[in-house]
N, C-alpha and C positions, 0 to 999 in steps of 0.2 A: 240393248234396250236402256235408255236413261233411267236413273233412280228417281222414284217419286218423292224421295226425301230431299228437299232443297234446304240449303243453309239459311236459317232465319236470325241467328244471333251469334256474334263473335265478340269475345272478350280477350284482349291482348294484355300481356303481363310484361314487366320489366326484367324478368329473368329468363326469357328465351322460350316461353311456351304460350300457346293460345287455347282458349276454351271454345268449343264450337257446338252449337245446337242446331239440329235438323228437325223438321216436321213434314209429314206428308200423309196421304191417304193410301190405305191398303184395303182390299176387298177379299172377303172369304179367307182362305188359306194362302193368299198371294205371298210371294217371297220378295223382299226388297233387297236391292243390291247396292253396295258401296265400294268404291275403288280407292285404295290407298297406295302410297309408295312403300317399298318393302322396309325402308328404314324407319317408317312411322308405325309399323305393326306393333312393336313392343309398347309404345305409348298408348295406342288405341286399345290393346288388350288390357292394359293396366287401368284404364280410366273409363271405358265405355259403359254407358248406362242406356238400357233400351226399355221403353214403357209403351204398352198399349193403352191409350187413354180413354177407350170406349168399350170396355168390358171384355175385350179379346185377350189373347195370351201370346207370349213370345216363347216358343218351345225351345229354341236354340239359335245361336249365331255361328255359322260355319264360315271357314275361311280357307284360302288356297294353301296348298302344301308348300313346304320348303324345298321339295325335291326339284332338281333341274329339269328342264324341258325334255332333254333326251331320255332320262329315266322314266318320266311319266309317260311319254309315248311308247317306250318299250313295253309298258304293262298293258297297253291297248291291243286288242285282237285284230285290229284293222291298221294297215299302213298304206298311206296315199303318197306316192312320190310327186316331185314337183312337176314331172312331165308324164303324159299319158295317165292322168289321174282316173278318168272314167273306166278305161279298160283295165287298169291296175285294180281298181276297186272291185269291179264285177268279177275279176279273176280270183279274188280272195274270198268270196261269199258263195261258193258253190253249196247248193242245197237250200239257200234262202229262198223263201216264197216271195214273189214279186207280182205286181200288177202293171202290165205294160199297155200303153195306148199306141196302137198302130193305126194311123189314119183316124177314122171315126169309131174304130172297133177297140174293145179292151179285151186283154187276154191275161189270165192268172195261171201261174205255174211256178215250178221250182227251177232255179238255175242250175243247168248242167255243166256249162262251161263256155268259154269264150275263145274263138279262133279266128284267124285272119285268112281270108279267102280272096283269090283273084277275081276281079269283075271286069268284063270287056266294056270299054267305053270308046265307041268308034273304032278306030284302027288300032287302039292301044288297050292295055289292061292295067288296072290299078288294084292295090290290095286293100280290102276294107274289113273292119271287124264285124263279126256276126256272133249273136248271142243265141245259145241253144237252151230252150225251156222244155221241161217235162210238163205238158199240158194234158191232164188225165192220163191216159196210157200212151200218149203220142209224143214224139219228140219233134218240135217245130223250131225252125231256125229263122232269126229276124236280123235284118241289117241294123246295126246299132245307130247308124246315122239317120235312120228313118223313124226311130222311136221318138214319139212326141212327149212321153212321160213314162217314168219308171218309178213306182212306188214300193218300197220295202214293207211287206206285211208283217214280218217277225219283229216283235218289240225289242228283243235282245239285240238284233242287228242295228235297229234304228238308235238305241241308246248308245251302243258302241261308237256308231258314227258321230253321233252329237257330241260324245265326250272327246272324241279325237278332234273334231272341229273346233270346239270350245277351247281345248287346251292349246291348240295351234294359234287361235285368235288371241288368247291371253299372252302369248309369247311376243306379239307385235309391240306390247308395252312391257319391255323386259323388267322394269322397275316397279311394275303395277300388280297389286295383289287384291283380289276380289274378296269382299266379305258379304256374306248372305244372311239376311235376317228372316228366319222361318217363323211365320205367324199362324195363328189358328183363331177362328171366330166367324161371325156371321155379319154379312152386310159390310158397308163402307165404315171404316174406322180410322181414327187419327193415330199415327205412330210418332213417338218422340225418341230421338237419339242425341246423346251428348258424348263428348270425348275431348281429350286433351292431346294436342300435337306440338311438336317443336315448331316455333314461329319466330320470325324476326322481332327484335325488341322495338316497340313503338318509341317514338322520339318526339320532342317538343321544340317549338321555336316561338319566339315572342316578338311583338312590335310595341314600342313605347312612343307615344306622341306627347310632346312637350309644347304647351302653349302658355305664353305670358298671361298671368292672372287667372288661369284655370288649373284645376287639378290634372295631373298627368293621367294619360289613358293607357291601359294595358290590354293588348289583344294577344290571345294565345291560340296556337294551332298545333294540332297533333299530326305526325307523319306516320302513316301506316302503310305496310307493304303486303300485298297478296301474292305470295310465292307458290300458291297451290295450283292445281290443275282445273280449278272450277271458279267461275265468276261469283263474286258476292253482289247479288242483285237485291237492293232494298233491304238490306240486313240491319238489325239492331246492333249498334257498335258500342262497346264499352271498353274503357282503357283503365287499367289497374296500375297504381303507383305502390310499389312495395316489393319485398323479396320473400314470397312464400318458399317453402322447401320443395324441391322437385328433383327427381333423379331418373336414371334410365335402368330398367331391369329386363333381362332377356326372358320374355315369356313366349316368343314366337317359335323359337327353335325347339323341336322335341328334345326331351331329356330322358336318358336311359340309365338304368342301374344294372350292373352285371349280377346275376343271380348265381349261387353255387351249383355246381353240377354234381348230382348224386346218382350213382349208378347201382342197379341191382346186382348184388353179389351172386354169382353163379359157381357151381361145382365144376372143377376142372380135374385133370389128371394129376396124380400125385407127383409133386416136384420136390426137390431138396429145400429144407427149411432154412430160411435166411433170418437170423435174429434181428429184431428191431428195438430201437430205443423206446422206452415206455411212453415218452412225451410225444412222439410223432403222431401226426393226425392222418386220418384215411383219405383227406382231401384238402385242397388249399382253401383257407378261409377267404370270404368275400372281401373285396376292397371296401374302405370306408366310404360313406356317402359323399363327403366333399371331394375326395379323389376321383370317384366315379363320375361325378358331375363334370369335373374338369376333363376327364379323359374321354367321356361319351356325350357330353351335353349337346354337341353339334352333329352327331352321327345319326344316320337313319332319318326317316320321315314317315308321315302318314298322309294318305291322299286328302283327308278331311279331318277337321278338328272343331270343337265347339266350345263356346263360353256361354254361361247362363246369364240372363239379365240381372242387373243389380238395381238397388234402390236409387231413386232420383236424388241428386245433390240438392242441398239447401240453397235457396236463391241468394245471389250475391247482392251486396248493398248497391243501390242505384243512385246516379246523379243525372239529372236531365240538363240538357244545354241546347239552346237554339242558336244557329249562326249562319254566317254566309261569307263569301270572299271579301277581302279589303279592296275597295275601289274608291275613286273620287269622281267628280264631274258636276256638270250643271251650273258652274259658276259658284257653287258653294265651297266652303273650306273642307279640307280632308276630314277634320274632326267631325263636322255635322254630317257628311256624307257616311262615314263609318258608323255613327251612331244610329243613322237610319237604316243602313243596308245590312249591318251585322249585329242585330239585336240578339245577344245571348243571355237567356235567363238560366241561372245555375242554381240547382239544389244540390247540396253535398251531404255526405254522410261518411264518417269514418268508423272503421271496425278494426280495432287493434292498431297496427301500424300500416294497414292498407287503406288506400284512398281511391275512389272510383270516379271516373268521368264517363257519363253516358251521353251519347249524342241523341237528342230527342227526335230528330227526323231521320228517315231511312238513309242509308248510305250505300252507294254502289261502287265497287272497286273490281275492275276486270282482272282476270288471271294475269300474272306476271306484270302487274301495274302497281303504282303506289298512289297515295291520295293525301292531300292536306285537308284536315277537318277541323273547323273552328271549334274550340272548347271554352273560350273565355273572351269576355269583352266588358271590362269594368274600369272605372277610375280607381285610383289608389292615392294613399297619402305619401307625397314625396316632393322633392324639389331639386334643382340643379344646384350643386356645390362643387367646390374644389377640394381635392385630397392630395397632400403632399407626402410622399415617402421617399427618403433619400435613396434607398436601395433599389427602388423601382425607376426613378429618373431624378438625376441630381439637380438639374437646372429649372425644371418646370413641374407644376403639380398636374394631376389628371383631372379632367372634367368628369364629374360623376353625378349619378342620381342617388340621392339619399332615399332609399326605397324602404317603406314600411308596408308590409303585406296586410293591407286592410280589405283585401278581396274576400276574406272569409274562407278561401280555399287553400289547400296544400299545393303549392306550385313546384311542379317537377322541374329539375335543372335542365337548362338548354340555352342556345344562343339567342341573343336579343338584339334587334336593330332599333336604333333610336333615331327619330325624326323630330326636329325643332322648327317650328314655323313653316311646316310643310317642306323642309329641307333635310336630307340625309346628313346626319352629323357624326355618326360612329357606330360601333358594334361593341358587344360585351358578351360575357357568359354569366348567366343567372344560376346561382346555387339553389338547391332544393329549399324552399321556404315553407315553414309552418305559419299558420295564422299569427299575425302580430310580430313576426320576426322582422329585423331591421338589418339591411345590408347596404354597403356602398357599392354601387355599380359603376366602375370606370369605363368610359367608352371613347375617350379622346384626350390627346395632350393639349393642355391650355397654354398656347404660346403668348397669350396676352399677359401672363403673369410669370415673373421670373423669381427665382429663389436662390439665395446663396447661404451657406452654412459655415460658421466659424466656431471651433471647438478648442478648449484649453483644459489641461489637467494639472492639478496641484495638490500637495499634501497640506492638510490643515494642522493646527497646533495639537500637541499631545493633551488629551483630556483625562487620561488615567495612567497611573504607574503602579506596577505590582512587582514586589521582590519576594522570592521564595525559591527554596531548593537550589540556591546558588545561581539563579538567573533573574535578571531585571528585565521586565516586559513593559513596554510603554505602548499605549493605544492612541490612535489618532484617526482622522477621517481622510480618505482620498476624495477629493472634490472635483467634479467634472462640470463645466459650464458650457453650454451649447447655445449659440446665437443664431436664429433663423431670421433672416431679412427678406421679406416678400415685397415685390414691387408690382402693383396693379396698373397695368398700361391701358386697360379697358376703359370705355366711357360709361360703364354700369358698375354699381357696387357688386362685390362678390363675397360669398362666405367661404373661408378657407379653413379646412381641417388639416393640422400638421400631425402626422403620426411620428411619435418618438418611441424608439425601442425600449422595451422594459427588460433590463439585464440583471435585475436583483438589487439595484441601487434604490435609494429612497429619495423622494423629492425634498428640496430644502429651499425655502424662500421663493417658492414658485406657486403661481395660482393653480388651483385644482384643475385637472383636465375635465373637458365636457364628457368624455367617454373613456372607458377603460376596457380593453380587450385582453385576450390571454397573452398577446405579444407586444402590445403597444399602449401608449397613452395618446389620446386624441385631444389636441388643443384647439379650440375654436377662436378664429380670428375674423373680425369684420374689416373688409378692405374697401375704402372709399374709392371712387373713380380717380385714377392718376396718382394715388397716394402710396406711401410705403408704411410698412408695419414691422416692428421688431419683437420677436418672441425670445425671451431668455428662460432656458431650462436648466436649473441647477440641481445636481444630484450628488449624493455622497454615499460612501459605504466605508465600513470600519476597516482599518489596517493596523498592523503592529510590527514592532521591532523588538529583537532580543539581544541582550548583552550577557555574556557569560563572565561572571564576577572574578573567576580565577585567573583571568588574563588582564586584569585592569591595572592601569598605572595611575599615578596621581593626577595627571592631566584629565583623564576620564572621570575621576571622582570629583574633580573641581567642576567639570562640565555638568555632571548629574546634579550636583548641589546648586550650581547657578540656574539650571533649568527647572529646579524644584521637582525633579524626579525622586529625590531622596531628601530627608531632614538632616540637621546637623548631627544627630545621634548616629544615624546610619552612616554619615560621612565619615565620622571619627573611626567607627568600627572598621570601615573600608580602609582608612589610612593605616590602621593597625595591621590589617591584612597585607597591605602593600608593603609595610615595613618588614613583616615576616617574610613576604616573598623575596625582598631584597636580601635579607640574611640567607635565605634558602639558595638564592642565586649565587651569593659569594661562596657558600659551602660547595655548590655544584662546580664552581670555578676551581676551587682549591682541590677537589677530588680529581678534576680532569688534569690540573697541573701535576699532582703527585703521581697520577697513573702514567702520564708521559714520561716523568723522570724514571719510574720504575722500569718501563719498557726500555728506555736508553740503557740503564745499568745492565739489564739482561743482555742486550746486544754487546756491551763492552766486555762483560764476563765471558761470553762465547768466544769473542776474538782473543782475549788473553789466554784462555785454556788452549786455543788452537796454536798459539805461539809457543806455549810451554811445551807441548807435545812435539814441536818441530825442532827444539833445541837439542844438540848433542852434548856428550860429556865434555868436561873441560873446565878450568878455574874460572875463565871469563864467563862462560855460559851459565855456571852455577850462580854467580852473582846476579845475572839477569833473571834467572828463575826465581831467585829469592825476592827480587824487587817485584816481580809479577805476583807472587803469592801474597806479599804484603799488601798490594793493591786490591787483590780479591778479598782479603779479609776486611779491609775498610769498606768496600762496596757491600759486603754481606752485612756489616753492621748498619749501613745506611738502608739497606732494603728491609731489614727488621724494623727499623724505626718508621719507614714509610708504611709498612703494613699496619703498625699499630695506629698511626695517624689516619690511615684510610678507614680503618674500622671505626674510629671515633667519628669521623666526619660522616660516615653512612648512618650512624645512629642519630647524629645531629640533623642530618637531612630528613630522615624519617620522622623525627619528632616535629620539626618545623612544618613539613608538608601536612602532617596529621592536624596539628594545631590550626594551620591556615584553612584546611578544609572544614574543620569543625566550627570554626568562627563564621565562615561563609554560610554553611548550612544552617546555622542558628539564626541568621538574619531573616526577618520577616517584616515587610512594610507594604502599605497600600495607600494611595491617596488619589482623590479626584481633584484635577487641576482646572 
């Protein structure tokens, strides 16, 4: 039986859900039924609201179990096989009271049994089923094929049979779950039901008409998809832009918790005593709730469950719009045709970050179909311009619409098709726009305008010098000059915006940009027909170089003085430091020379001692030994003198290094050049 509750209102959101309202008539204690997909049950149970609008009440809402079909059928007292269903059924209900119609007569009795008996037909015999009934005190047998009607008089048997057949029927839609609304009241009443389901995201697309001398015209369409199993016939459709919070929570599957098992202690025979630890428990403690839900949340089922009706939701903000398809014809221009055939009157209202489009006329979208619904038809403030960005396209600018949202609406993002003088000229993507937002919407490459870019980088003069802590720092400007040459080959004047990247440098000797964005300066240029235009953008940023004074020579000091990095006082101090470093260098050279001499003496002494040890006794050899010893003594005297000289030179080097460092560290100077 179809549900009396038809879909009257659909609200689609941008985050993947839809809000649905149903209304219908019920009489007395009539039960209304709704069918949902199994995957939608959690959303339905989380969001459903049921109201009796005419004084009645909703006692409960029951819904199909999560048990599989085989398990549900196993609980029924009746089993009907696919073949021989009538004879199999009658064989299972022995003792049930029935009313049978045989010809024009009716017979009431209790079923005794069913058997197959041979019946002679002509020269052959066939086996036919016969039903035996206890009628009063008599047993009577009837040919089952001759029974015109068989009515079960026992209510329990009828209910079992109805349950079995309804369960089998529901299995034909394996993904379908039935939800039953139990009502109570008198007479005919109106029932209201609302809920939220997962739904496809609604989309938008736009058309822009450009006409010379007239404001551009914007037409907006919403694309909606009906993926449900029911037609939307003359429904009230609303579209919400925004992202409310939504989530999935499992309410459909039964949830169980394991309870502790406590047994009654009984007396038994005497047994040996086994000592126990004092902390041991008599039974295992129950698992914690979270663990139990994880372990048992999807086990078991109940044949029926109920939810109680909830309060009705607050009405959503509404926006009315009238519209129709975009067409042309009748010898009139497309713009005039659109203005007449697609007259959309829009009333808007914003609540927080949400914005609603409501279609004023009823909408019909059949199951598994989609529809284009007009939601906007208004002129806006805008014009055709050119926009050049070297990173987008090096040789040509893009033809754009300088779009200011003067429609008064929040425009959801989507593709836009542009028509100029009734000719398709390109496509673009429109960002989400709040009222009065301005965007450049590029839709085509402008081949009638060519652009070339020349760029050079140089370092400017030093403008500040600072000396301190032994380091001279000079500051100057890196300067970058970009020349943009645009040639307009078209026969009409054009407005060109040049986007120049903002990289942290500052503009110098350059006209102020027409607009400034987070990443670009936009310079506006007026291009005459067939003319060229040059835009020069000069930027600069600070740079610096460092010189460590401890490594300077007289040439560097002269260069600093000539460049005015330092004054004559600092220059003389640096010359004194250079003189000290020259003395220090001489001391270091003397130390190196004496150290090399001492090393050579050590090698000679080692050789002489080796020769003395190799000489044998004898007059001639004694003379040679004496000569070697005399030489060793002279070398020892020289080594002693070298040691004293190296000690003196080391002290001198330390003194000169310390004095040079102190003089360098004491220098301080700063000048703006």
